[in-house]
N, C-alpha and C positions, 0 to 999 in steps of 0.2 A: 271738512271733506275727508281728511285723512282718517279721523276717528270712524266715520261712516264706512269707509272702505275696510278698515281693520275689523269692525263689527260684522260687516257682510261676509268677509272671509272666515271669520270665526264661526259664524252661523253655518256657512256651507261646510266647513270641516266637521263640525259637530253632526250635521245631518248625514254626511258621508259615513262617519264613524257609527252613528246610530243605525243606518241602513245596513252596513256591513255586519254589525252585531246581530241585528234582526235576522238577516239572511243566514248567518251561522246558526242561530238558535232554531230557525225553521228547518235547516238541514239536519241538525241533531235530533229535533223532534220527529222528523220524517223517518230517520233511521231507527229511532226508538219505537216508532209506530210499527215498523216492519217487524222488529223483534217481538213486539207485543202481539201483532197479528199472527205470527208463526206460533207463538205460545198458545194463543187462543185456539188456533186451528188444531194444534196438537191435543189440547185438553178436550176439545169438542169431539174429535175423532176417537180419542181414547175412551171417552165416556160413552159415546154412541155405540161403539162396537164392543166395548169391554176388553180393550187390549191389555195384555200383561206387560209388566215392566220390560221383560226380555223382548217382546214384540215391538214395543215403543223404541227401545234402544237400537233395534235393527232397522225398523221401517223408516223412521223420520229422517235419519241422516241420508238414506238413499233417496227419499222423496225430495229433500232439499237439494241434493245433487242433481236430480232430474230437472227440477225447476230451474236451477242455475244454468244448466246446459241448454234448456229450451229458451231461456231468456237471452243467452249468448247467441244462439242461432238467430233469434228475432232481431237482436241488436245489430248483428252483422248484416242482415238483410236490409234493415232500415237504413243503415249507413250506405250500402250500395245504391239504394233508391235515391237517397239524398244527393249523392255524388252525381248520379245520372241526371237528376232534375236541375242541378246547378249548371251543368253543361248545356242544358236544353235538350228536350226529348224529340228524337226522330222516330219514325215508324219502326226502324230496326231496334231502337232502344226500348220501345214498348213491347216488342216481341221478346227481347232479352228479359225485360221485367216480368212478363208472364211466365217465361221459362224458369226464371229465378224463383218466382213464387211457387211454381209446381215443385221445383227441387227442394225448396224449404219445407213444403208439406211432406215430401218423401223422407227427408232427413228427420223431421219431427216424428213421423210414424215409426221409422227405424229405431229412433231413440226410445220411444215409448215401448216398443216391442222388446227391446233389449232390457229395459228396466222391469217390464212385466215378468220376464223370466226370473229376474233377481227377486222380485216381490213374491213369486210363486214358491221360492225356496223358504220364505218366511211364513206364508199363509197358505191355507187350503184355498181352493177356488171360491168356495162360498164366502170364506172370511175376507179374501181379497175383494170380492164383489161388494161386500158390506163396507169395507174400508173405503173403496172408491165412491160408493154411494154416499157415505158420510162426508167425504171430501167435497163432493158436488153440492150436497145439502148446505154445508158450511159456506161455500163460495156463493151460493144463491142467496143465503141469508145476509151475508156481508155486503153483497152487491145491492140488495134491497135497502139495507141500512144506509149505504153510501148514497144511493139515489135519493132517499128520503131526507138525509142531512143536507145534500146539495140543494134540493128543492126548498127546504126550510130556510137555508142561508140565502137563497135567491129571493124568497119572499121577504125576509128581514131586510135585505139590501133595498128592495123595492119600496118597502115601507119607510125606510130612512130617507130615500130620495124624495118620496112624496111629502114627507114632513118638512124637507128643506125647500 
């Protein structure tokens, strides 16, 4: 009995250790994928528009800064929403939620306008339009790839379940 208990504890500890290591590896992999994604985006836009090294050096740091600030606004908004939902939502809370979402859109638009002014110092209007079009094209391509991969993974999982 004692040996069984020790064996069971050992197996549980090994499983916890393996899960923790797996979770850390996935987090590292996810961070690396973000860096890889940014690099691919940069290369795609650079190639599509034919950006110079100077334009790349000026544009992409500003673009990453804009993205970071937009994500921060979104994160703060989601946090407010989560806190409201935890308390339970009243009609007044839903009104505040709608007002908060409208304010979020205003803040995002103001941020985009501010950065558009900075981008216009780097590019002509035509070139800025082409850069933004290339950015959208890249995102659409990546989203299509993501959906296709997710669908393929779902089909593979379904096949595995059917086999079992």
